[in-house]
mmCIF file of the N, C-alpha and C atoms, coordinates in Angstrom:
data_MODEL
# 
_entry.id   MODEL 
# 
loop_
_atom_site.group_PDB 
_atom_site.id 
_atom_site.type_symbol 
_atom_site.label_atom_id 
_atom_site.label_alt_id 
_atom_site.label_comp_id 
_atom_site.label_asym_id 
_atom_site.label_entity_id 
_atom_site.label_seq_id 
_atom_site.pdbx_PDB_ins_code 
_atom_site.Cartn_x 
_atom_site.Cartn_y 
_atom_site.Cartn_z 
_atom_site.occupancy 
_atom_site.B_iso_or_equiv 
_atom_site.pdbx_formal_charge 
_atom_site.auth_seq_id 
_atom_site.auth_comp_id 
_atom_site.auth_asym_id 
_atom_site.auth_atom_id 
_atom_site.pdbx_PDB_model_num 
ATOM 1   N N  . MET A 1 1  ? -5.790  38.423 -38.424 1.00 0.00 ? 1  MET A N  1 
ATOM 2   C CA . MET A 1 1  ? -6.486  37.597 -37.468 1.00 0.00 ? 1  MET A CA 1 
ATOM 3   C C  . MET A 1 1  ? -7.400  36.646 -38.239 1.00 0.00 ? 1  MET A C  1 
ATOM 4   N N  . LYS A 1 2  ? -7.419  35.413 -37.819 1.00 0.00 ? 2  LYS A N  1 
ATOM 5   C CA . LYS A 1 2  ? -8.303  34.426 -38.420 1.00 0.00 ? 2  LYS A CA 1 
ATOM 6   C C  . LYS A 1 2  ? -9.294  33.956 -37.369 1.00 0.00 ? 2  LYS A C  1 
ATOM 7   N N  . THR A 1 3  ? -10.528 33.803 -37.786 1.00 0.00 ? 3  THR A N  1 
ATOM 8   C CA . THR A 1 3  ? -11.559 33.266 -36.903 1.00 0.00 ? 3  THR A CA 1 
ATOM 9   C C  . THR A 1 3  ? -12.301 32.171 -37.647 1.00 0.00 ? 3  THR A C  1 
ATOM 10  N N  . ALA A 1 4  ? -13.019 31.375 -36.923 1.00 0.00 ? 4  ALA A N  1 
ATOM 11  C CA . ALA A 1 4  ? -13.795 30.292 -37.523 1.00 0.00 ? 4  ALA A CA 1 
ATOM 12  C C  . ALA A 1 4  ? -15.174 30.259 -36.885 1.00 0.00 ? 4  ALA A C  1 
ATOM 13  N N  . ILE A 1 5  ? -16.146 29.866 -37.675 1.00 0.00 ? 5  ILE A N  1 
ATOM 14  C CA . ILE A 1 5  ? -17.497 29.649 -37.175 1.00 0.00 ? 5  ILE A CA 1 
ATOM 15  C C  . ILE A 1 5  ? -17.717 28.141 -37.225 1.00 0.00 ? 5  ILE A C  1 
ATOM 16  N N  . ILE A 1 6  ? -17.863 27.538 -36.066 1.00 0.00 ? 6  ILE A N  1 
ATOM 17  C CA . ILE A 1 6  ? -18.066 26.094 -36.015 1.00 0.00 ? 6  ILE A CA 1 
ATOM 18  C C  . ILE A 1 6  ? -19.342 25.794 -35.251 1.00 0.00 ? 6  ILE A C  1 
ATOM 19  N N  . GLY A 1 7  ? -19.940 24.673 -35.542 1.00 0.00 ? 7  GLY A N  1 
ATOM 20  C CA . GLY A 1 7  ? -21.146 24.284 -34.833 1.00 0.00 ? 7  GLY A CA 1 
ATOM 21  C C  . GLY A 1 7  ? -21.802 23.086 -35.483 1.00 0.00 ? 7  GLY A C  1 
ATOM 22  N N  . LEU A 1 8  ? -22.866 22.655 -34.886 1.00 0.00 ? 8  LEU A N  1 
ATOM 23  C CA . LEU A 1 8  ? -23.615 21.511 -35.383 1.00 0.00 ? 8  LEU A CA 1 
ATOM 24  C C  . LEU A 1 8  ? -24.289 21.852 -36.710 1.00 0.00 ? 8  LEU A C  1 
ATOM 25  N N  . PRO A 1 9  ? -24.675 20.826 -37.479 1.00 0.00 ? 9  PRO A N  1 
ATOM 26  C CA . PRO A 1 9  ? -25.380 21.070 -38.735 1.00 0.00 ? 9  PRO A CA 1 
ATOM 27  C C  . PRO A 1 9  ? -26.725 21.770 -38.495 1.00 0.00 ? 9  PRO A C  1 
ATOM 28  N N  . MET A 1 10 ? -27.096 22.626 -39.441 1.00 0.00 ? 10 MET A N  1 
ATOM 29  C CA . MET A 1 10 ? -28.408 23.275 -39.456 1.00 0.00 ? 10 MET A CA 1 
ATOM 30  C C  . MET A 1 10 ? -28.657 24.211 -38.271 1.00 0.00 ? 10 MET A C  1 
ATOM 31  N N  . VAL A 1 11 ? -27.615 24.906 -37.788 1.00 0.00 ? 11 VAL A N  1 
ATOM 32  C CA . VAL A 1 11 ? -27.802 25.835 -36.668 1.00 0.00 ? 11 VAL A CA 1 
ATOM 33  C C  . VAL A 1 11 ? -27.639 27.294 -37.071 1.00 0.00 ? 11 VAL A C  1 
ATOM 34  N N  . GLY A 1 12 ? -27.316 27.562 -38.354 1.00 0.00 ? 12 GLY A N  1 
ATOM 35  C CA . GLY A 1 12 ? -27.245 28.941 -38.818 1.00 0.00 ? 12 GLY A CA 1 
ATOM 36  C C  . GLY A 1 12 ? -25.856 29.503 -39.009 1.00 0.00 ? 12 GLY A C  1 
ATOM 37  N N  . LYS A 1 13 ? -24.853 28.660 -39.196 1.00 0.00 ? 13 LYS A N  1 
ATOM 38  C CA . LYS A 1 13 ? -23.481 29.154 -39.390 1.00 0.00 ? 13 LYS A CA 1 
ATOM 39  C C  . LYS A 1 13 ? -23.376 29.998 -40.656 1.00 0.00 ? 13 LYS A C  1 
ATOM 40  N N  . THR A 1 14 ? -23.972 29.546 -41.742 1.00 0.00 ? 14 THR A N  1 
ATOM 41  C CA . THR A 1 14 ? -23.922 30.299 -42.992 1.00 0.00 ? 14 THR A CA 1 
ATOM 42  C C  . THR A 1 14 ? -24.696 31.604 -42.869 1.00 0.00 ? 14 THR A C  1 
ATOM 43  N N  . SER A 1 15 ? -25.816 31.580 -42.185 1.00 0.00 ? 15 SER A N  1 
ATOM 44  C CA . SER A 1 15 ? -26.588 32.808 -41.966 1.00 0.00 ? 15 SER A CA 1 
ATOM 45  C C  . SER A 1 15 ? -25.782 33.818 -41.167 1.00 0.00 ? 15 SER A C  1 
ATOM 46  N N  . LEU A 1 16 ? -25.097 33.366 -40.137 1.00 0.00 ? 16 LEU A N  1 
ATOM 47  C CA . LEU A 1 16 ? -24.253 34.249 -39.337 1.00 0.00 ? 16 LEU A CA 1 
ATOM 48  C C  . LEU A 1 16 ? -23.119 34.813 -40.179 1.00 0.00 ? 16 LEU A C  1 
ATOM 49  N N  . PHE A 1 17 ? -22.486 33.980 -41.005 1.00 0.00 ? 17 PHE A N  1 
ATOM 50  C CA . PHE A 1 17 ? -21.416 34.427 -41.890 1.00 0.00 ? 17 PHE A CA 1 
ATOM 51  C C  . PHE A 1 17 ? -21.931 35.516 -42.833 1.00 0.00 ? 17 PHE A C  1 
ATOM 52  N N  . THR A 1 18 ? -23.112 35.310 -43.400 1.00 0.00 ? 18 THR A N  1 
ATOM 53  C CA . THR A 1 18 ? -23.695 36.287 -44.320 1.00 0.00 ? 18 THR A CA 1 
ATOM 54  C C  . THR A 1 18 ? -23.971 37.609 -43.619 1.00 0.00 ? 18 THR A C  1 
ATOM 55  N N  . ILE A 1 19 ? -24.494 37.564 -42.418 1.00 0.00 ? 19 ILE A N  1 
ATOM 56  C CA . ILE A 1 19 ? -24.783 38.783 -41.661 1.00 0.00 ? 19 ILE A CA 1 
ATOM 57  C C  . ILE A 1 19 ? -23.498 39.533 -41.326 1.00 0.00 ? 19 ILE A C  1 
ATOM 58  N N  . LEU A 1 20 ? -22.473 38.822 -40.893 1.00 0.00 ? 20 LEU A N  1 
ATOM 59  C CA . LEU A 1 20 ? -21.227 39.461 -40.480 1.00 0.00 ? 20 LEU A CA 1 
ATOM 60  C C  . LEU A 1 20 ? -20.433 40.041 -41.642 1.00 0.00 ? 20 LEU A C  1 
ATOM 61  N N  . THR A 1 21 ? -20.457 39.381 -42.801 1.00 0.00 ? 21 THR A N  1 
ATOM 62  C CA . THR A 1 21 ? -19.624 39.807 -43.922 1.00 0.00 ? 21 THR A CA 1 
ATOM 63  C C  . THR A 1 21 ? -20.381 40.583 -44.985 1.00 0.00 ? 21 THR A C  1 
ATOM 64  N N  . GLY A 1 22 ? -21.691 40.447 -45.038 1.00 0.00 ? 22 GLY A N  1 
ATOM 65  C CA . GLY A 1 22 ? -22.464 41.108 -46.077 1.00 0.00 ? 22 GLY A CA 1 
ATOM 66  C C  . GLY A 1 22 ? -22.361 40.425 -47.430 1.00 0.00 ? 22 GLY A C  1 
ATOM 67  N N  . ARG A 1 23 ? -21.756 39.258 -47.473 1.00 0.00 ? 23 ARG A N  1 
ATOM 68  C CA . ARG A 1 23 ? -21.611 38.495 -48.716 1.00 0.00 ? 23 ARG A CA 1 
ATOM 69  C C  . ARG A 1 23 ? -22.639 37.384 -48.742 1.00 0.00 ? 23 ARG A C  1 
ATOM 70  N N  . HIS A 1 24 ? -23.276 37.200 -49.891 1.00 0.00 ? 24 HIS A N  1 
ATOM 71  C CA . HIS A 1 24 ? -24.233 36.110 -50.029 1.00 0.00 ? 24 HIS A CA 1 
ATOM 72  C C  . HIS A 1 24 ? -23.562 34.957 -50.756 1.00 0.00 ? 24 HIS A C  1 
ATOM 73  N N  . GLU A 1 25 ? -23.477 33.834 -50.102 1.00 0.00 ? 25 GLU A N  1 
ATOM 74  C CA . GLU A 1 25 ? -22.904 32.629 -50.695 1.00 0.00 ? 25 GLU A CA 1 
ATOM 75  C C  . GLU A 1 25 ? -24.024 31.606 -50.828 1.00 0.00 ? 25 GLU A C  1 
ATOM 76  N N  . SER A 1 26 ? -23.976 30.828 -51.891 1.00 0.00 ? 26 SER A N  1 
ATOM 77  C CA . SER A 1 26 ? -24.981 29.787 -52.038 1.00 0.00 ? 26 SER A CA 1 
ATOM 78  C C  . SER A 1 26 ? -24.782 28.760 -50.926 1.00 0.00 ? 26 SER A C  1 
ATOM 79  N N  . ALA A 1 27 ? -25.850 28.470 -50.225 1.00 0.00 ? 27 ALA A N  1 
ATOM 80  C CA . ALA A 1 27 ? -25.770 27.553 -49.085 1.00 0.00 ? 27 ALA A CA 1 
ATOM 81  C C  . ALA A 1 27 ? -26.050 26.133 -49.551 1.00 0.00 ? 27 ALA A C  1 
ATOM 82  N N  . ARG A 1 28 ? -25.062 25.293 -49.363 1.00 0.00 ? 28 ARG A N  1 
ATOM 83  C CA . ARG A 1 28 ? -25.240 23.878 -49.669 1.00 0.00 ? 28 ARG A CA 1 
ATOM 84  C C  . ARG A 1 28 ? -24.992 23.105 -48.390 1.00 0.00 ? 28 ARG A C  1 
ATOM 85  N N  . MET A 1 29 ? -25.932 22.273 -48.037 1.00 0.00 ? 29 MET A N  1 
ATOM 86  C CA . MET A 1 29 ? -25.805 21.511 -46.805 1.00 0.00 ? 29 MET A CA 1 
ATOM 87  C C  . MET A 1 29 ? -24.648 20.524 -46.908 1.00 0.00 ? 29 MET A C  1 
ATOM 88  N N  . GLY A 1 30 ? -23.834 20.463 -45.886 1.00 0.00 ? 30 GLY A N  1 
ATOM 89  C CA . GLY A 1 30 ? -22.731 19.527 -45.842 1.00 0.00 ? 30 GLY A CA 1 
ATOM 90  C C  . GLY A 1 30 ? -21.514 19.952 -46.633 1.00 0.00 ? 30 GLY A C  1 
ATOM 91  N N  . SER A 1 31 ? -21.431 21.200 -46.988 1.00 0.00 ? 31 SER A N  1 
ATOM 92  C CA . SER A 1 31 ? -20.305 21.695 -47.776 1.00 0.00 ? 31 SER A CA 1 
ATOM 93  C C  . SER A 1 31 ? -19.062 21.805 -46.904 1.00 0.00 ? 31 SER A C  1 
ATOM 94  N N  . LEU A 1 32 ? -17.928 21.357 -47.434 1.00 0.00 ? 32 LEU A N  1 
ATOM 95  C CA . LEU A 1 32 ? -16.670 21.437 -46.693 1.00 0.00 ? 32 LEU A CA 1 
ATOM 96  C C  . LEU A 1 32 ? -15.754 22.519 -47.232 1.00 0.00 ? 32 LEU A C  1 
ATOM 97  N N  . GLU A 1 33 ? -16.244 23.343 -48.148 1.00 0.00 ? 33 GLU A N  1 
ATOM 98  C CA . GLU A 1 33 ? -15.395 24.385 -48.723 1.00 0.00 ? 33 GLU A CA 1 
ATOM 99  C C  . GLU A 1 33 ? -15.234 25.547 -47.751 1.00 0.00 ? 33 GLU A C  1 
ATOM 100 N N  . VAL A 1 34 ? -14.112 26.209 -47.847 1.00 0.00 ? 34 VAL A N  1 
ATOM 101 C CA . VAL A 1 34 ? -13.800 27.343 -46.981 1.00 0.00 ? 34 VAL A CA 1 
ATOM 102 C C  . VAL A 1 34 ? -14.366 28.610 -47.606 1.00 0.00 ? 34 VAL A C  1 
ATOM 103 N N  . ARG A 1 35 ? -15.056 29.403 -46.805 1.00 0.00 ? 35 ARG A N  1 
ATOM 104 C CA . ARG A 1 35 ? -15.586 30.689 -47.261 1.00 0.00 ? 35 ARG A CA 1 
ATOM 105 C C  . ARG A 1 35 ? -14.809 31.783 -46.552 1.00 0.00 ? 35 ARG A C  1 
ATOM 106 N N  . THR A 1 36 ? -14.305 32.734 -47.325 1.00 0.00 ? 36 THR A N  1 
ATOM 107 C CA . THR A 1 36 ? -13.505 33.812 -46.761 1.00 0.00 ? 36 THR A CA 1 
ATOM 108 C C  . THR A 1 36 ? -14.251 35.122 -46.920 1.00 0.00 ? 36 THR A C  1 
ATOM 109 N N  . GLY A 1 37 ? -14.316 35.900 -45.856 1.00 0.00 ? 37 GLY A N  1 
ATOM 110 C CA . GLY A 1 37 ? -14.950 37.207 -45.901 1.00 0.00 ? 37 GLY A CA 1 
ATOM 111 C C  . GLY A 1 37 ? -14.054 38.241 -45.247 1.00 0.00 ? 37 GLY A C  1 
ATOM 112 N N  . VAL A 1 38 ? -14.136 39.455 -45.740 1.00 0.00 ? 38 VAL A N  1 
ATOM 113 C CA . VAL A 1 38 ? -13.324 40.533 -45.184 1.00 0.00 ? 38 VAL A CA 1 
ATOM 114 C C  . VAL A 1 38 ? -14.249 41.623 -44.701 1.00 0.00 ? 38 VAL A C  1 
# 
């Protein structure tokens, strides 16, 4: 199953990703790279 977190800039998408996956990724504003968590 694939899911995506989408939303406006600066609303906490990376924070939500970190909470759900337990992985800490460096947050860069405006990044278009795909982050994968299991």
